[in-house]
Every structure is written in structure tokens, then in C-alpha cells.
C-alpha positions as CSV (number, residue, x, y, z in Angstrom):
1,X,42.4,49.4,114.7
2,X,40.0,51.1,112.3
3,X,38.6,54.8,111.4
4,X,34.6,54.9,110.8
5,X,33.6,51.3,111.5
6,X,31.2,51.0,113.5
7,X,33.0,48.1,115.6
8,X,30.1,48.3,118.0
9,X,27.5,47.7,115.4
10,X,29.2,44.1,114.3
11,X,28.9,41.1,114.7
12,X,31.5,38.5,115.2
13,X,34.4,41.0,115.3
14,X,37.5,39.2,114.1
15,X,40.8,40.0,114.5
16,X,43.9,38.6,112.8
17,X,47.2,39.2,113.4
18,X,49.3,37.4,110.2
19,X,47.0,34.0,110.1
20,X,46.8,34.1,114.0
21,X,44.3,36.1,116.2
22,X,43.9,38.6,118.6
23,X,42.6,38.9,121.3
24,X,41.1,40.3,124.5
25,X,39.5,42.2,122.2
26,X,37.9,45.9,123.3
27,X,36.5,48.1,121.9
28,X,38.3,51.9,122.9
29,X,35.9,54.5,121.5
30,X,31.9,55.1,122.4
31,X,31.4,55.6,119.1
32,X,32.6,52.5,117.5
33,X,35.2,53.9,115.6
34,X,38.1,52.7,117.9
35,X,39.4,48.7,118.4
36,X,41.8,46.9,120.7
37,X,43.4,43.6,121.4
38,X,46.1,41.8,122.1
39,X,48.9,40.8,119.7
40,X,49.1,36.9,119.4
41,X,53.0,36.0,119.5
42,X,54.7,36.7,115.8
43,X,57.6,37.6,114.2
44,X,58.0,40.0,110.8
45,X,59.5,43.1,110.0
46,X,55.6,43.8,107.4
47,X,52.5,41.8,108.8
48,X,49.2,41.6,107.3
49,X,46.4,42.8,110.1
50,X,43.2,42.0,108.8
51,X,39.6,43.2,110.5
52,X,36.5,40.8,109.3
53,X,33.1,41.4,111.2
54,X,29.5,41.0,109.7
55,X,26.4,42.8,109.2
56,X,23.1,41.1,108.9
57,X,23.6,39.1,106.1
58,X,27.2,40.3,105.0
59,X,30.4,39.3,105.8
60,X,33.3,41.9,105.6
61,X,36.9,41.8,105.3
62,X,39.7,44.4,105.6
63,X,43.3,44.3,105.2
64,X,46.3,46.5,105.4
65,X,49.2,45.4,104.3
66,X,52.3,45.5,106.0
67,X,50.9,47.2,108.4
68,X,52.5,46.1,111.5
69,X,56.1,45.1,112.6
70,X,57.2,42.9,115.4
71,X,60.2,43.8,117.9
72,X,63.0,41.7,116.7
73,X,64.2,38.4,118.3
74,X,66.5,39.0,121.7
75,X,68.8,36.1,122.8
76,X,68.9,37.1,126.7
77,X,70.0,33.3,128.4
78,X,72.2,30.2,126.4
79,X,72.4,27.1,128.6
80,X,74.7,25.3,128.3
81,X,77.6,27.8,127.2
82,X,79.7,24.6,126.8
83,X,78.5,22.5,124.4
84,X,79.8,19.0,122.6
85,X,78.6,18.0,118.7
86,X,75.0,16.7,120.0
87,X,74.9,18.2,122.8
88,X,71.0,20.1,123.8
89,X,71.1,24.1,123.6
90,X,67.7,25.4,124.8
91,X,68.1,29.1,123.8
92,X,65.9,32.3,125.8
93,X,64.4,35.3,124.9
94,X,62.1,37.5,123.6
95,X,59.8,37.7,120.0
96,X,61.0,34.7,118.6
97,X,58.0,33.7,117.4
98,X,55.8,30.2,117.3
99,X,56.9,29.0,113.8
100,X,60.3,27.1,113.9
101,X,59.7,26.6,110.0
102,X,60.8,30.5,110.0
103,X,62.9,30.5,112.6
104,X,67.1,29.6,111.9
105,X,69.4,29.3,115.2
106,X,73.9,29.6,114.3
107,X,76.7,28.5,116.7
108,X,79.5,30.6,114.6
109,X,78.4,29.4,111.6
110,X,77.3,26.3,111.6
111,X,73.2,25.3,111.5
112,X,72.0,24.5,114.6
113,X,69.8,20.6,113.8
114,X,66.4,20.5,114.8
115,X,65.1,23.9,116.1
116,X,62.2,23.5,118.4
117,X,60.2,26.7,118.9
118,X,58.8,25.4,122.5
119,X,57.2,29.2,122.4
120,X,57.9,33.1,121.7
121,X,60.2,32.4,124.7
122,X,62.4,29.9,123.8
123,X,63.9,27.6,121.2
124,X,66.0,24.5,121.3
125,X,68.5,22.7,119.3
126,X,71.3,20.3,118.8
127,X,74.5,21.6,118.3
128,X,76.1,20.4,114.9
129,X,78.3,17.8,114.4
130,X,80.8,20.1,113.8
131,X,80.8,22.3,116.6
132,X,83.7,25.2,117.5
133,X,83.9,28.0,119.6
134,X,81.6,31.2,118.6
135,X,78.6,33.1,119.2
136,X,74.7,32.2,119.4
137,X,72.8,33.9,116.4
138,X,68.7,33.3,116.1
139,X,66.9,34.8,112.8
140,X,63.0,34.7,112.9
141,X,62.4,35.2,109.0
142,X,64.1,38.9,108.1
143,X,64.8,39.8,111.4
144,X,67.9,38.6,113.3
145,X,68.4,38.4,117.3
146,X,71.6,41.4,117.7
147,X,74.6,40.5,119.7
148,X,74.8,41.6,122.7
149,X,78.6,41.0,123.5
150,X,81.5,40.2,121.9
151,X,82.7,36.7,122.7
152,X,85.6,36.0,124.2
153,X,85.9,39.4,125.5
154,X,85.4,38.9,130.0
155,X,84.0,43.0,130.9
156,X,81.6,42.4,127.9
157,X,78.7,40.6,127.8
158,X,78.3,37.0,127.2
159,X,75.2,36.2,126.3
160,X,75.3,34.1,123.7
161,X,78.2,32.9,123.2
162,X,78.9,29.2,123.6
163,X,82.3,27.6,123.8
164,X,83.6,23.8,123.6
165,X,83.0,21.6,126.5
166,X,86.5,20.2,127.8
167,X,86.5,16.6,129.6
168,X,86.2,16.8,132.9
169,X,89.3,15.0,134.9
170,X,90.8,13.1,138.2
171,X,93.8,14.6,140.1
172,X,94.5,13.3,144.3
173,X,95.1,15.5,146.6
174,X,97.7,14.2,149.8
175,X,96.5,16.1,153.3
176,X,98.5,15.6,156.3
177,X,95.3,15.4,158.5
178,X,94.2,12.1,160.8
179,X,91.9,10.4,158.5
180,X,89.4,10.6,161.5
181,X,89.0,13.6,160.6
182,X,87.3,12.8,157.6
183,X,84.6,10.8,159.2
184,X,82.9,7.6,158.1
185,X,81.5,7.3,154.8
186,X,78.1,9.0,155.0
187,X,78.3,11.2,158.9
188,X,78.0,14.2,159.3
189,X,81.8,14.2,160.2
190,X,82.2,13.2,155.8
191,X,80.0,16.0,154.3
192,X,81.4,18.5,156.5
193,X,84.8,17.6,155.6
194,X,84.4,17.2,152.1
195,X,81.9,19.9,152.0
196,X,84.2,22.7,153.7
197,X,87.2,20.8,151.7
198,X,85.7,22.0,148.1
199,X,84.7,25.6,149.5
200,X,88.6,26.1,150.3
201,X,89.6,24.9,147.2
202,X,86.8,26.7,145.4
203,X,88.1,29.9,147.2
204,X,91.5,29.7,146.3
205,X,91.5,29.0,142.9
206,X,88.4,31.6,142.0
207,X,86.1,28.3,140.8
208,X,82.3,27.6,141.9
209,X,82.7,24.7,144.9
210,X,80.6,23.3,142.5
211,X,82.7,22.2,140.2
212,X,84.5,19.9,142.6
213,X,84.0,16.3,143.7
214,X,85.0,14.4,146.0
215,X,85.0,10.8,144.2
216,X,86.7,9.3,146.7
217,X,88.7,9.1,150.8
218,X,91.4,6.8,151.5
219,X,93.9,7.1,154.8
220,X,96.9,7.4,155.0
221,X,97.0,10.6,156.4
222,X,94.1,11.5,154.1
223,X,94.3,10.7,150.1
224,X,92.0,12.6,147.9
225,X,90.1,11.0,144.7
226,X,88.8,14.6,143.6
227,X,87.1,15.4,140.6
228,X,86.9,18.9,138.9
229,X,83.8,19.3,136.4
230,X,83.3,22.0,132.8
231,X,82.0,25.3,134.3
232,X,78.8,24.5,130.9
233,X,77.2,28.1,132.2
234,X,80.3,30.4,131.3
235,X,82.1,30.6,127.9
236,X,85.0,31.9,129.2
237,X,85.3,29.7,132.6
238,X,88.8,28.1,133.4
239,X,89.1,24.4,132.0
240,X,89.0,21.7,134.7
241,X,93.0,20.6,133.8
242,X,93.9,24.3,134.0
243,X,92.5,24.3,138.3
244,X,94.1,21.4,138.2
245,X,97.5,22.8,137.3
246,X,96.9,26.4,139.5
247,X,95.7,23.9,142.6
248,X,99.4,22.0,141.4
249,X,101.1,25.4,141.7
250,X,99.6,26.6,144.4
251,X,101.0,23.9,146.0
252,X,104.0,24.9,146.2
253,X,103.8,28.3,146.8
254,X,103.2,28.5,151.2
255,X,102.1,32.1,150.2
256,X,99.8,31.3,148.0
257,X,95.8,31.6,149.4
258,X,96.1,27.4,149.2
259,X,97.4,27.8,152.3
260,X,95.9,31.5,154.3
261,X,92.5,30.0,155.4
262,X,90.5,27.7,156.6
263,X,91.2,24.4,158.5
264,X,91.7,21.9,156.1
265,X,93.8,22.8,152.1
266,X,96.5,24.4,154.9
267,X,97.5,20.7,155.6
268,X,98.0,20.2,151.7
269,X,101.4,17.5,151.1
270,X,101.2,17.2,147.6
271,X,98.9,17.3,143.8
272,X,99.0,14.2,141.6
273,X,98.8,15.0,137.4
274,X,97.5,11.4,136.1
275,X,99.1,11.6,132.7
276,X,95.7,12.4,130.3
277,X,95.9,15.8,132.6
278,X,99.0,16.3,131.6
279,X,98.8,15.4,128.2
280,X,96.1,18.2,128.2
281,X,98.3,20.9,129.3
282,X,100.4,20.0,127.5
283,X,98.7,20.6,124.2
284,X,97.2,24.4,126.0
285,X,100.4,25.0,127.9
286,X,104.2,25.2,128.2
287,X,104.9,20.8,129.2
288,X,103.8,20.3,132.4
289,X,105.2,17.1,134.5
290,X,103.0,15.5,137.4
291,X,104.8,16.4,140.1
292,X,106.4,19.6,139.3
293,X,105.3,23.7,138.3
294,X,106.8,25.4,135.2
295,X,109.8,27.0,136.7
296,X,109.3,30.7,137.2
297,X,111.9,32.0,135.7
298,X,112.8,30.1,132.9
299,X,110.9,32.5,130.6
300,X,109.2,36.5,131.1
301,X,105.7,36.0,130.0
302,X,104.8,39.9,128.7
303,X,102.6,41.5,132.3
304,X,99.9,42.1,130.6
305,X,98.2,45.2,130.3
306,X,95.0,45.9,131.8
307,X,92.9,48.4,134.2
308,X,90.9,45.9,135.4
309,X,93.7,43.3,136.7
310,X,97.3,44.7,135.8
311,X,99.0,43.4,139.2
312,X,97.4,40.0,139.8
313,X,99.8,38.2,138.1
314,X,103.7,36.9,139.6
315,X,105.7,38.8,137.1
316,X,107.5,35.7,135.7
317,X,111.1,37.5,135.5
318,X,114.4,36.7,137.6
319,X,114.5,40.4,139.6
320,X,116.6,40.2,141.9
321,X,117.4,36.9,143.5
322,X,114.1,35.5,142.7
323,X,110.2,35.7,141.2
324,X,108.1,39.1,142.2
325,X,104.9,38.6,143.2
326,X,102.8,41.7,141.9
327,X,100.4,42.6,145.1
328,X,97.0,41.7,143.8
329,X,94.6,44.4,143.3
330,X,90.9,44.8,143.8
331,X,89.1,44.5,140.4
332,X,87.8,47.3,138.9
333,X,84.2,48.2,139.9
334,X,83.4,46.6,136.4
335,X,85.0,43.2,136.7
336,X,84.4,40.1,139.0
337,X,87.2,38.9,141.2
338,X,87.2,35.7,138.9
339,X,87.1,36.3,135.9
340,X,90.4,39.0,136.7
341,X,92.3,35.8,138.0
342,X,91.3,33.4,135.8
343,X,92.1,36.4,132.9
344,X,96.0,36.7,134.6
345,X,96.2,32.8,135.3
346,X,95.1,32.0,131.2
347,X,97.7,34.4,130.2
348,X,100.7,34.5,132.2
349,X,100.2,30.3,133.7
350,X,100.2,30.9,137.2
351,X,100.0,33.8,140.0
């Protein structure tokens, strides 16, 4: 910084970037014409650089106006990615600076509240009262974090997208197994049984096993009260109610993935949805009853034309005596399998 100032002869050399001091100041040339330092966290396109030093009794300050420009803010993650009004939101990234008053966080078009800069790499805020699905943006001074993907498009990056958090649901499963196979509460047998059941259900529905909670197991043969939680780490994840509906549909199709693997799920006799779940589903899909599925032949939904998963949905049309199940193809290299399944379920409402 500077040229021909003779830094090696100056006492009390101090360098400020904006109003914050540089650290690790060092002379880069033996003639004292160049000094280096480690820039502090900051933000802005036009930042002043000031150099102060003293020679004898004289104090000198030289300022370079608008000499420096910080890189714009960048978002690398938002946690959680499903929120309700009043939920705490954490935005991770870099180049946020440390001045909370210069930081503006939006979810969609609404401002996040109570913004706090934890550091140059982290911001926390509170989701606004009328929060709606949308992209999270961070503006620091006159610089805005560039979008890294389009919300709603599962193929593109979703790091800065937020959706509304759905309610958890609870359903009942009936298994045609001896109750002794579930083991006593707290026993290793019970732990293994619950773990295996959750893993098998997750595999069949392309859902995280951690989103399933075994709430109660009772005899007759085995009745499982199953809780399904929302996936707050993925803005486009299938809602708990949709996962419940998917389990219901899979349970009535002997050829579905539910009956093709594992030691517990193939014994499934029925899936029972409570009225609250049926009511949720009726708002977003065709009417669903608690003990039956939609007719595959009642209507013919258009098949979604997408290279990545063109053949992973059941064709819901009557063709020569019955619905035809399209073969499952491997996902496109850029497409994750569970996203493919989820998208097809969202569009076709069944496999």
C-alpha cells in the first residue's frame, strides 16, 4: 500500500480499511515502498483505505478514496429450508461483513426481522409474520448475493430457497406379524425392529428414515402408530401428508417397492389415514378416503415429458384392460433418484 512513503522508517504504522484496522502489517519491500496487511471483514464497492504513521512528533495520515472493493456476499446454505412465521433462520456464506445495520435479508419479497451478523460467514434472523415460499437474498450495503439457482426447479441449486413448513402427521400401519417379533419396549429387539421398519419405509418412499417416528406399537397382530415429520432441509421435499398418501397407495399395489424388499414392510396389511391427513390431501389433490386410493383409470393425467424421469411414473390411463406401469429408468446423471420419484408423484399423484 503506498509508494515511496518509507514505511520502514515510520513508527506506529496503522492501516484502516473503512473504519476497521488491518492486521498482520508487514513490509513487502526492503526500501519501504510497499506494505501488506490482512484485510478485516467488511463490505462495499467503494471503501476508503487510510495509512497513518508518525515521524518524530508529526502524525501523518494518507487516505485513498474508494481504493478497495470487497467481494459481494455469497450464500452457501440456509437452515432450515422450511419455516413458519417467527422461526429462526440461519444464513451461511461469506462476505457478509460485521455491520448488522448494513445487512438486509429477504425471504421472497419480505424482510427478515431481528437480523444479527454472527460474523462474516453467518447471519441469523427471524422469518417474517407473512412468510411465503421464495428465494432468500442477502444485501450488504450496495452489494447483493447472486442467485445460485431457481426456486422450484429441483435440478438447479436450492441453497437459497425457502418453503413453508408443513405439519407433521400420524398414521396407523397394520402388520401381519407375530407381536413377539417387535420385542419389548426398550429391548434390543424393539430397537432393531423400529430401525428396520423405518429404513424399509424410507427406501420404498424415497424418504429419509429420520423423518419417520415410531410413536407406539400395540398388538393385533402388530399395529404401528407412525409419525412422519417434514424435511426442513429441502425446500421441495414431499410433505408428510403426501408421504402418508404414497404409503397408502403403495400398500394397495402388490407389485410396489413396499413389498419387494425387507423383512417387515412386505407384511403390511393396511395403512389408515386419520381425517386430519385426508383433509390436508383433499386441498391439494383429488379427494382421498382414509382407506382407499384414487382410481388409476378415473382420469388420465398427462405424462410429464422430462428427459430425467420420463418413465418413472405409472401411466394413469386405461390401456387394454388396466393401467400400465411404466418401467423405472435410472435417473439422469445430474438427477438424484429420490427427486425423480418425488417429482413424478407430485405431477401424477401416484406411481
